[in-house]
C-alpha positions as CSV (number, residue, x, y, z in Angstrom):
1,X,53.5,-25.8,176.0
2,X,56.1,-25.0,173.3
3,X,55.0,-25.7,169.7
4,X,55.6,-24.8,166.1
5,X,52.7,-24.4,163.7
6,X,53.3,-24.5,160.0
7,X,50.9,-22.6,157.9
8,X,50.9,-22.3,154.1
9,X,52.5,-18.8,154.1
10,X,54.3,-18.6,157.4
11,X,55.4,-20.4,160.5
12,X,54.3,-19.5,164.0
13,X,56.3,-20.3,167.2
14,X,54.4,-20.3,170.4
15,X,55.2,-20.7,174.1
16,X,52.0,-21.1,176.0
17,X,51.1,-21.1,179.7
18,X,47.6,-22.4,180.1
19,X,45.5,-22.7,183.3
20,X,42.0,-24.2,183.1
21,X,39.2,-25.6,185.2
22,X,36.8,-28.2,183.8
23,X,33.5,-29.4,185.1
24,X,31.1,-32.1,184.0
25,X,27.6,-30.6,184.5
26,X,26.0,-33.8,183.4
27,X,26.9,-37.0,181.5
28,X,26.6,-35.1,178.2
29,X,27.5,-31.5,179.1
30,X,31.0,-30.3,180.0
31,X,32.5,-26.8,180.5
32,X,36.0,-25.5,180.7
33,X,37.1,-22.0,182.0
34,X,40.7,-20.9,181.5
35,X,43.4,-18.3,181.0
36,X,46.3,-18.5,178.6
37,X,49.5,-16.4,178.3
38,X,51.4,-16.8,175.1
39,X,54.7,-15.4,173.7
40,X,54.5,-15.8,169.9
41,X,56.6,-15.2,166.9
42,X,55.7,-15.2,163.2
43,X,58.6,-16.1,160.8
44,X,59.5,-17.3,157.4
45,X,57.0,-15.0,155.6
46,X,56.7,-11.9,153.5
47,X,53.4,-11.0,155.1
48,X,53.2,-7.5,156.6
49,X,52.2,-8.3,160.2
50,X,53.4,-8.1,163.8
51,X,56.3,-10.5,164.2
52,X,56.7,-10.8,168.0
53,X,54.1,-10.2,170.6
54,X,52.6,-11.1,174.0
55,X,49.0,-12.3,174.2
56,X,46.8,-12.8,177.3
57,X,43.5,-14.6,176.8
58,X,40.4,-15.7,178.8
59,X,38.5,-18.6,177.2
60,X,35.4,-20.6,177.7
61,X,34.6,-24.0,176.1
62,X,31.4,-26.0,176.3
63,X,30.5,-29.3,174.7
64,X,27.1,-30.9,174.6
65,X,27.5,-34.5,173.3
66,X,24.5,-36.8,172.9
67,X,26.2,-39.1,170.4
68,X,25.8,-42.9,170.9
69,X,29.5,-43.4,170.6
70,X,32.6,-41.3,170.8
71,X,34.7,-43.5,168.5
72,X,32.2,-44.6,165.9
73,X,29.0,-42.6,166.3
74,X,25.9,-43.2,164.2
75,X,23.1,-41.4,166.1
76,X,22.1,-38.1,167.7
77,X,24.1,-34.9,167.9
78,X,27.1,-32.9,169.2
79,X,27.6,-29.2,169.6
80,X,30.7,-27.2,170.6
81,X,31.1,-23.6,171.5
82,X,34.3,-21.6,172.1
83,X,34.4,-18.1,173.3
84,X,37.7,-16.2,173.9
85,X,38.8,-12.7,174.8
86,X,42.3,-11.2,174.4
87,X,43.8,-7.9,175.3
88,X,42.1,-4.8,176.7
89,X,42.2,-5.0,180.6
90,X,44.2,-8.2,180.3
91,X,47.2,-6.4,178.7
92,X,49.3,-7.8,176.0
93,X,49.7,-6.8,172.4
94,X,46.7,-8.5,170.8
95,X,43.1,-7.4,171.3
96,X,40.1,-9.3,170.0
97,X,37.1,-11.5,170.9
98,X,36.3,-14.7,169.1
99,X,33.2,-16.9,168.8
100,X,33.4,-20.3,167.2
101,X,30.4,-22.8,167.0
102,X,30.1,-26.2,165.5
103,X,27.2,-28.6,165.3
104,X,27.0,-32.2,164.2
105,X,23.9,-34.3,163.6
106,X,23.9,-38.0,162.9
107,X,21.0,-40.2,161.7
108,X,21.0,-43.9,160.9
109,X,17.9,-45.2,159.2
110,X,19.6,-48.6,158.7
111,X,22.3,-50.4,160.6
112,X,24.7,-50.1,157.6
113,X,23.9,-46.5,156.7
114,X,24.6,-43.3,158.6
115,X,23.9,-39.7,157.5
116,X,26.2,-37.1,159.0
117,X,25.6,-33.4,158.7
118,X,28.0,-30.7,160.1
119,X,27.7,-26.9,160.2
120,X,30.2,-24.4,161.6
121,X,30.5,-20.6,161.9
122,X,33.1,-18.4,163.4
123,X,33.7,-14.7,164.1
124,X,36.6,-12.6,165.3
125,X,36.2,-8.9,166.3
126,X,39.2,-6.6,167.1
127,X,38.8,-4.9,170.5
128,X,40.1,-1.6,171.7
129,X,42.2,-0.9,168.7
130,X,44.1,-4.2,169.2
131,X,45.2,-6.4,166.3
132,X,44.2,-10.0,165.5
133,X,47.3,-12.3,165.2
134,X,47.5,-13.9,161.8
135,X,47.7,-17.4,163.2
136,X,44.5,-16.9,165.2
137,X,42.5,-16.0,162.1
138,X,40.3,-18.6,160.3
139,X,41.5,-20.8,157.5
140,X,39.7,-23.7,155.8
141,X,40.9,-26.5,153.5
142,X,42.3,-29.9,154.2
143,X,41.2,-33.3,155.6
144,X,39.1,-31.9,158.4
145,X,37.2,-29.1,156.6
146,X,36.8,-28.7,152.9
147,X,38.4,-31.8,151.3
148,X,39.9,-31.5,147.9
149,X,41.8,-28.3,148.8
150,X,45.3,-28.0,150.4
151,X,45.5,-27.4,154.1
152,X,44.4,-23.8,155.0
153,X,44.3,-22.5,151.4
154,X,40.7,-21.3,151.6
155,X,41.6,-17.9,152.9
156,X,41.9,-14.3,151.8
157,X,45.3,-13.5,150.3
158,X,47.5,-10.3,150.3
159,X,49.0,-8.6,147.3
160,X,51.8,-11.1,147.2
161,X,49.5,-14.1,147.2
162,X,50.1,-15.1,150.8
163,X,47.2,-16.8,152.7
164,X,46.5,-14.3,155.5
165,X,43.2,-15.7,157.1
166,X,40.0,-14.0,157.8
167,X,37.8,-12.8,160.6
168,X,34.7,-14.9,159.7
169,X,34.0,-18.3,158.2
170,X,31.1,-20.7,157.3
171,X,31.3,-24.4,156.9
172,X,28.9,-27.1,155.8
173,X,29.4,-30.8,155.2
174,X,27.3,-33.9,154.4
175,X,28.5,-37.5,154.5
176,X,26.6,-40.7,153.8
177,X,28.6,-43.4,155.6
178,X,27.8,-46.8,154.1
179,X,29.2,-49.9,155.9
180,X,29.4,-52.3,153.0
181,X,31.5,-55.1,154.4
182,X,32.6,-55.9,157.9
183,X,34.6,-52.9,159.1
184,X,34.9,-51.3,155.7
185,X,33.0,-48.0,155.1
186,X,32.4,-46.2,151.8
187,X,31.3,-42.6,152.4
188,X,30.4,-40.2,149.6
189,X,30.6,-36.6,150.8
190,X,30.0,-32.9,150.0
191,X,31.9,-30.1,151.7
192,X,31.5,-26.3,151.3
193,X,33.0,-23.4,153.1
194,X,34.5,-20.0,152.8
195,X,36.6,-17.6,154.8
196,X,35.8,-13.8,154.8
197,X,38.2,-11.0,155.4
198,X,35.7,-9.2,157.6
199,X,32.4,-10.3,159.2
200,X,30.4,-7.8,157.2
201,X,31.5,-9.7,154.0
202,X,29.9,-12.9,155.3
203,X,27.2,-14.5,153.1
204,X,25.5,-17.8,153.0
205,X,25.3,-18.0,149.2
206,X,26.8,-21.5,148.6
207,X,27.6,-20.6,145.0
208,X,30.2,-18.1,146.3
209,X,31.7,-20.7,148.7
210,X,34.5,-23.2,147.9
211,X,33.1,-26.7,147.6
212,X,34.0,-30.3,146.8
213,X,32.5,-33.6,146.3
214,X,34.2,-36.9,146.8
215,X,34.3,-40.4,148.2
216,X,36.2,-42.0,151.0
217,X,37.4,-45.5,152.0
218,X,37.6,-46.3,155.7
219,X,38.6,-49.1,157.9
220,X,36.9,-48.9,161.2
221,X,39.0,-49.9,164.3
222,X,38.1,-49.9,168.0
223,X,39.8,-46.5,168.4
224,X,38.4,-44.9,165.2
225,X,38.7,-45.1,161.4
226,X,41.7,-45.1,159.2
227,X,40.5,-43.1,156.3
228,X,41.3,-42.2,152.7
229,X,39.3,-39.3,151.2
230,X,39.5,-38.0,147.7
231,X,37.8,-34.6,147.1
232,X,37.1,-33.1,143.7
233,X,37.0,-29.2,143.6
234,X,33.8,-27.7,142.4
235,X,35.4,-24.2,142.6
236,X,39.1,-24.0,141.5
237,X,42.0,-22.3,143.2
238,X,45.1,-21.1,141.3
239,X,48.1,-23.4,141.3
240,X,46.1,-26.4,142.6
241,X,45.0,-29.5,140.7
242,X,41.4,-30.7,140.2
243,X,41.3,-32.6,143.5
244,X,43.2,-33.9,146.4
245,X,43.7,-37.2,148.4
246,X,43.7,-37.0,152.2
247,X,45.0,-39.8,154.4
248,X,44.3,-39.4,158.1
249,X,42.9,-41.1,161.2
250,X,39.5,-40.5,162.8
251,X,36.3,-39.1,161.4
252,X,36.5,-35.6,159.8
253,X,33.6,-34.6,162.0
């Protein structure tokens, strides 16, 4: 896989070689074991960081999905866990372990009304004196996390104002998905999240998190919703307006 990822303060070029084995332990539980070798370059930035490096990673993914639909779910829950380990005995220039967990719960008291609650938490820890690549750190903001903020602008910054990511994050979202006419859905929502430079800085005081409230307009199709979400910032960021409109396809969670 060869890909370019555009972040707010830099661009990452990656050439990935990925080998994985997946198994379905049951109708609702899947596991993936794999190894990834990557040659990466960070460019177009003033951030003080490693620019070119080799990374070798072992990873494990598991998904437990009890939702009543993959495309337009309205009941039960979904959990995802990702564990990865880079460097040390694997070699390469980067060295860290990462844990990332997400949970989604859906409840529908009426046919036209669905409550959707999401929580997420992540942690990265350097291993053996290795470094954590800036593109592998955590960032929030955008249509899939804390709406109302620009993509990946909820992040620690350096002395030049560059968004440099963090080693821990927390995320919480609530939507009330109201189907008001045919395939048209009107979901008010609340998002909150924060990214911390180090795990020891992590706290669950929502008053310190970046948050937004808003409402969306969605047209449900057989393959997922076309959505328009407007989020209004409850905590401001420099050089950003009071809110932001996001246009995308599929549910945010």
